[in-house]
C-alpha positions in Angstrom: 13.0 13.4 19.4 13.9 10.6 20.4 12.4 10.8 23.8 9.1 11.2 22.2 9.6 7.4 20.1 10.8 6.2 23.6 7.6 6.6 24.7 5.9 5.1 21.6 8.0 1.3 21.7 6.8 1.7 26.0 3.6 3.2 25.4 3.0 0.0 22.9 5.1 -2.3 24.6 3.0 -1.9 27.7 -0.2 -1.8 26.2 0.1 -2.9 23.0 -1.3 0.4 21.4 0.9 1.7 19.0 0.7 5.9 19.0 1.8 6.3 16.1 -0.7 6.0 13.8 -0.6 5.8 10.4 -1.5 10.0 10.3 1.9 10.5 12.3 3.7 8.6 10.1 2.8 10.7 7.2 3.5 14.2 9.5 7.4 11.9 9.7 7.2 12.0 6.2 6.1 15.5 5.7 9.3 16.7 8.0 11.8 14.9 6.3 10.8 16.5 3.1 10.3 19.6 4.2 14.4 19.6 6.0 15.1 18.1 2.5 17.4 20.5 0.1 15.2 21.5 -2.8 18.1 19.8 -5.0 16.6 16.4 -3.7 12.8 17.7 -4.0 12.4 16.0 -8.1 13.8 12.7 -6.7 11.7 12.3 -4.1 8.5 13.1 -6.9 10.1 10.8 -8.8 10.4 7.8 -6.2 6.8 8.5 -5.5 5.5 8.2 -9.0 7.1 4.8 -8.8 6.0 3.2 -6.4 2.6 4.4 -7.9 3.5 2.3 -10.5 4.4 -0.8 -9.0 2.2 -1.1 -6.8 -0.4 -0.8 -9.8 1.5 -3.5 -11.9 1.8 -5.2 -8.6 -2.9 -5.1 -8.5 -2.7 -5.8 -12.8 -0.8 -8.9 -12.4 -2.6 -9.8 -9.3 -5.8 -9.8 -11.0 -4.1 -10.8 -14.5 -3.7 -14.4 -12.9 -6.9 -14.8 -11.3 -8.7 -14.4 -14.2 -6.4 -16.9 -16.0 -6.9 -19.8 -12.9 -10.3 -18.7 -13.1 -10.8 -19.1 -16.7 -11.4 -22.7 -17.2 -14.1 -22.2 -14.3 -15.6 -19.5 -16.3 -15.7 -21.8 -19.3 -17.6 -24.6 -18.8 -21.3 -25.6 -20.4 -22.0 -25.8 -16.5 -21.6 -21.9 -16.0 -22.9 -21.0 -19.2 -26.6 -22.7 -17.8 -26.4 -21.6 -14.4 -26.0 -17.9 -16.0 -28.0 -17.2 -19.4 -31.4 -16.1 -17.0 -29.9 -13.3 -15.5 
């Protein structure tokens, strides 16, 4: 598989196009997963769940911080007036 990586790298350097698409990366992960011994599969599943929770926490934190910073604008009499007829 080394030659394929070299071709992809050269193509990207020459033409600015990455031949390794998102799907290609997923296929790489699946291939590596299939090569793992069964004893490590549970650890991989745990790590995937960790990454999902981490991503959700980051999105929640971002939303929460945005809400608190915008709250001072939302809680003004001018805003109540603007939204009254809607």
